[in-house]
BALOBA-1460 file (C-alpha; in Angstrom, 3 decimals):
// residues 86
<rec num="1" residu="m" x="-23.703" y="-9.032" z="-14.802"/>
<rec num="2" residu="k" x="-24.862" y="-6.664" z="-17.384"/>
<rec num="3" residu="i" x="-23.960" y="-2.817" z="-18.019"/>
<rec num="4" residu="g" x="-26.452" y="-0.269" z="-17.284"/>
<rec num="5" residu="k" x="-26.152" y="3.212" z="-18.510"/>
<rec num="6" residu="s" x="-24.927" y="6.412" z="-16.629"/>
<rec num="7" residu="g" x="-25.571" y="9.917" z="-17.869"/>
<rec num="8" residu="k" x="-23.663" y="9.734" z="-21.168"/>
<rec num="9" residu="g" x="-21.244" y="6.640" z="-19.695"/>
<rec num="10" residu="l" x="-21.938" y="2.586" z="-19.136"/>
<rec num="11" residu="a" x="-21.646" y="1.875" z="-15.961"/>
<rec num="12" residu="i" x="-21.039" y="-1.803" z="-14.019"/>
<rec num="13" residu="r" x="-22.871" y="-2.773" z="-10.728"/>
<rec num="14" residu="i" x="-20.051" y="-3.996" z="-8.602"/>
<rec num="15" residu="p" x="-21.613" y="-6.623" z="-6.046"/>
<rec num="16" residu="a" x="-21.746" y="-5.868" z="-2.875"/>
<rec num="17" residu="a" x="-19.759" y="-9.420" z="-1.380"/>
<rec num="18" residu="i" x="-17.436" y="-8.285" z="-3.833"/>
<rec num="19" residu="a" x="-17.084" y="-4.741" z="-2.968"/>
<rec num="20" residu="k" x="-16.837" y="-5.679" z="0.909"/>
<rec num="21" residu="k" x="-14.054" y="-8.158" z="0.101"/>
<rec num="22" residu="l" x="-12.287" y="-5.598" z="-1.793"/>
<rec num="23" residu="n" x="-12.531" y="-2.414" z="0.319"/>
<rec num="24" residu="l" x="-14.324" y="-0.489" z="-2.036"/>
<rec num="25" residu="n" x="-16.765" y="2.572" z="-0.776"/>
<rec num="26" residu="p" x="-18.643" y="4.784" z="-2.719"/>
<rec num="27" residu="g" x="-16.215" y="8.021" z="-4.319"/>
<rec num="28" residu="d" x="-13.538" y="5.753" z="-4.582"/>
<rec num="29" residu="e" x="-11.032" y="6.140" z="-7.205"/>
<rec num="30" residu="m" x="-11.055" y="3.104" z="-9.887"/>
<rec num="31" residu="q" x="-8.330" y="2.663" z="-12.584"/>
<rec num="32" residu="i" x="-9.441" y="0.878" z="-15.939"/>
<rec num="33" residu="t" x="-7.022" y="-0.856" z="-18.192"/>
<rec num="34" residu="v" x="-7.668" y="-2.947" z="-21.199"/>
<rec num="35" residu="t" x="-5.666" y="-6.660" z="-20.931"/>
<rec num="36" residu="g" x="-7.020" y="-7.887" z="-24.113"/>
<rec num="37" residu="r" x="-9.753" y="-7.960" z="-27.081"/>
<rec num="38" residu="q" x="-12.399" y="-8.292" z="-24.969"/>
<rec num="39" residu="k" x="-10.598" y="-8.063" z="-21.161"/>
<rec num="40" residu="f" x="-10.257" y="-5.272" z="-19.039"/>
<rec num="41" residu="e" x="-8.734" y="-5.005" z="-15.445"/>
<rec num="42" residu="v" x="-10.314" y="-2.651" z="-12.574"/>
<rec num="43" residu="c" x="-7.829" y="-1.853" z="-10.164"/>
<rec num="44" residu="k" x="-8.168" y="0.665" z="-6.979"/>
<rec num="45" residu="l" x="-6.227" y="3.242" z="-6.518"/>
<rec num="46" residu="e" x="-4.648" y="4.467" z="-3.453"/>
<rec num="47" residu="k" x="-5.711" y="7.887" z="-1.707"/>
<rec num="48" residu="p" x="-2.592" y="9.587" z="-1.165"/>
<rec num="49" residu="e" x="-0.959" y="9.528" z="2.152"/>
<rec num="50" residu="s" x="-2.044" y="12.853" z="4.370"/>
<rec num="51" residu="d" x="1.573" y="14.139" z="5.871"/>
<rec num="52" residu="a" x="0.370" y="13.459" z="9.358"/>
<rec num="53" residu="d" x="-0.205" y="10.068" z="8.781"/>
<rec num="54" residu="r" x="3.088" y="9.807" z="7.231"/>
<rec num="55" residu="m" x="4.762" y="11.640" z="10.024"/>
<rec num="56" residu="k" x="2.951" y="8.977" z="12.847"/>
<rec num="57" residu="k" x="4.560" y="5.605" z="10.444"/>
<rec num="58" residu="r" x="8.238" y="7.831" z="10.660"/>
<rec num="59" residu="l" x="7.742" y="8.084" z="14.674"/>
<rec num="60" residu="e" x="6.463" y="4.388" z="15.087"/>
<rec num="61" residu="a" x="9.688" y="3.325" z="13.119"/>
<rec num="62" residu="i" x="11.962" y="4.922" z="14.789"/>
<rec num="63" residu="e" x="10.492" y="3.940" z="18.103"/>
<rec num="64" residu="q" x="11.293" y="0.568" z="16.664"/>
<rec num="65" residu="i" x="14.471" y="0.932" z="15.806"/>
<rec num="66" residu="r" x="15.195" y="2.477" z="19.188"/>
<rec num="67" residu="s" x="13.434" y="-0.257" z="20.936"/>
<rec num="68" residu="m" x="15.508" y="-2.774" z="19.255"/>
<rec num="69" residu="r" x="19.453" y="-0.828" z="20.910"/>
<rec num="70" residu="f" x="21.958" y="-2.876" z="22.849"/>
<rec num="71" residu="a" x="24.636" y="-2.513" z="25.070"/>
<rec num="72" residu="l" x="27.780" y="-3.283" z="23.605"/>
<rec num="73" residu="p" x="30.772" y="-4.766" z="25.793"/>
<rec num="74" residu="a" x="33.266" y="-1.644" z="27.265"/>
<rec num="75" residu="d" x="35.671" y="-3.892" z="25.517"/>
<rec num="76" residu="y" x="34.220" y="-3.602" z="22.213"/>
<rec num="77" residu="v" x="36.299" y="-2.252" z="19.358"/>
<rec num="78" residu="f" x="34.834" y="-1.840" z="15.772"/>
<rec num="79" residu="n" x="37.096" y="-3.262" z="13.288"/>
<rec num="80" residu="r" x="35.762" y="-2.225" z="9.506"/>
<rec num="81" residu="n" x="38.337" y="-5.009" z="8.123"/>
<rec num="82" residu="e" x="36.411" y="-7.887" z="9.878"/>
<rec num="83" residu="i" x="33.978" y="-7.470" z="7.719"/>
<rec num="84" residu="y" x="34.992" y="-8.473" z="4.695"/>
<rec num="85" residu="k" x="36.618" y="-11.449" z="5.920"/>
<rec num="86" residu="l" x="34.713" y="-14.304" z="5.269"/>
Protein backbone atom coordinates (compact mmCIF):
# COMPACT_ATOMS: atom_id res chain seq x y z
CA UNK A 1 0.00 0.00 0.00
CA UNK A 2 1.36 3.43 -0.89
CA UNK A 3 0.68 6.85 0.53
CA UNK A 4 -0.68 9.35 -1.96
CA UNK A 5 -1.05 13.12 -1.88
CA UNK A 6 -4.40 14.84 -1.44
CA UNK A 7 -4.22 18.64 -1.47
CA UNK A 8 -1.72 19.61 1.24
CA UNK A 9 -2.26 16.34 3.11
CA UNK A 10 -1.56 12.67 2.57
CA UNK A 11 -4.02 9.92 1.66
CA UNK A 12 -4.14 6.17 2.08
CA UNK A 13 -6.36 4.15 -0.23
CA UNK A 14 -8.40 1.48 1.52
CA UNK A 15 -8.86 -1.66 -0.58
CA UNK A 16 -12.49 -2.34 -1.54
CA UNK A 17 -12.56 -5.70 0.25
CA UNK A 18 -11.52 -4.09 3.55
CA UNK A 19 -13.94 -1.18 3.08
CA UNK A 20 -16.79 -3.62 2.46
CA UNK A 21 -15.87 -5.80 5.45
CA UNK A 22 -15.74 -2.74 7.76
CA UNK A 23 -18.82 -1.12 6.18
CA UNK A 24 -16.89 2.01 5.18
CA UNK A 25 -18.45 4.49 2.78
CA UNK A 26 -17.31 7.74 1.15
CA UNK A 27 -17.85 10.61 3.55
CA UNK A 28 -17.61 8.51 6.73
CA UNK A 29 -15.84 10.26 9.60
CA UNK A 30 -12.66 8.56 10.82
CA UNK A 31 -10.39 9.02 13.83
CA UNK A 32 -6.64 8.32 13.65
CA UNK A 33 -4.71 7.56 16.84
CA UNK A 34 -0.93 7.17 17.02
CA UNK A 35 -0.26 3.87 18.82
CA UNK A 36 3.51 3.58 18.49
CA UNK A 37 6.60 5.06 16.89
CA UNK A 38 5.53 4.03 13.40
CA UNK A 39 2.03 2.71 14.08
CA UNK A 40 -1.43 4.20 14.05
CA UNK A 41 -5.00 2.98 14.41
CA UNK A 42 -7.93 4.13 12.32
CA UNK A 43 -11.47 3.95 13.76
CA UNK A 44 -14.77 4.78 12.13
CA UNK A 45 -16.75 7.33 14.14
CA UNK A 46 -20.37 6.38 14.61
CA UNK A 47 -22.96 8.83 13.37
CA UNK A 48 -25.15 10.26 16.13
CA UNK A 49 -28.54 8.63 16.34
CA UNK A 50 -31.48 10.71 15.15
CA UNK A 51 -34.33 11.49 17.55
CA UNK A 52 -36.67 9.37 15.41
CA UNK A 53 -34.32 6.35 15.58
CA UNK A 54 -33.89 6.78 19.33
CA UNK A 55 -37.67 6.94 19.83
CA UNK A 56 -38.17 3.85 17.64
CA UNK A 57 -35.68 1.88 19.76
CA UNK A 58 -37.38 3.01 22.96
CA UNK A 59 -40.80 1.94 21.71
CA UNK A 60 -39.41 -1.45 20.62
CA UNK A 61 -37.84 -1.94 24.06
CA UNK A 62 -41.11 -1.05 25.79
CA UNK A 63 -42.96 -3.53 23.58
CA UNK A 64 -40.45 -6.26 24.46
CA UNK A 65 -40.92 -5.57 28.16
CA UNK A 66 -44.69 -5.65 27.79
CA UNK A 67 -44.49 -9.00 25.97
CA UNK A 68 -42.76 -10.49 29.03
CA UNK A 69 -45.64 -9.68 31.36
CA UNK A 70 -47.26 -12.49 33.26
CA UNK A 71 -50.05 -12.62 35.83
CA UNK A 72 -49.25 -13.38 39.45
CA UNK A 73 -51.52 -15.68 41.42
CA UNK A 74 -54.44 -13.87 43.06
CA UNK A 75 -53.20 -14.82 46.54
CA UNK A 76 -49.61 -13.63 45.93
CA UNK A 77 -48.28 -11.16 48.51
CA UNK A 78 -44.99 -9.37 47.91
CA UNK A 79 -42.65 -9.66 50.86
CA UNK A 80 -39.54 -7.49 50.57
CA UNK A 81 -37.78 -9.40 53.37
CA UNK A 82 -37.87 -12.64 51.32
CA UNK A 83 -35.49 -11.05 48.82
CA UNK A 84 -32.73 -10.78 51.40
CA UNK A 85 -33.06 -14.30 52.84
CA UNK A 86 -30.49 -16.59 51.30
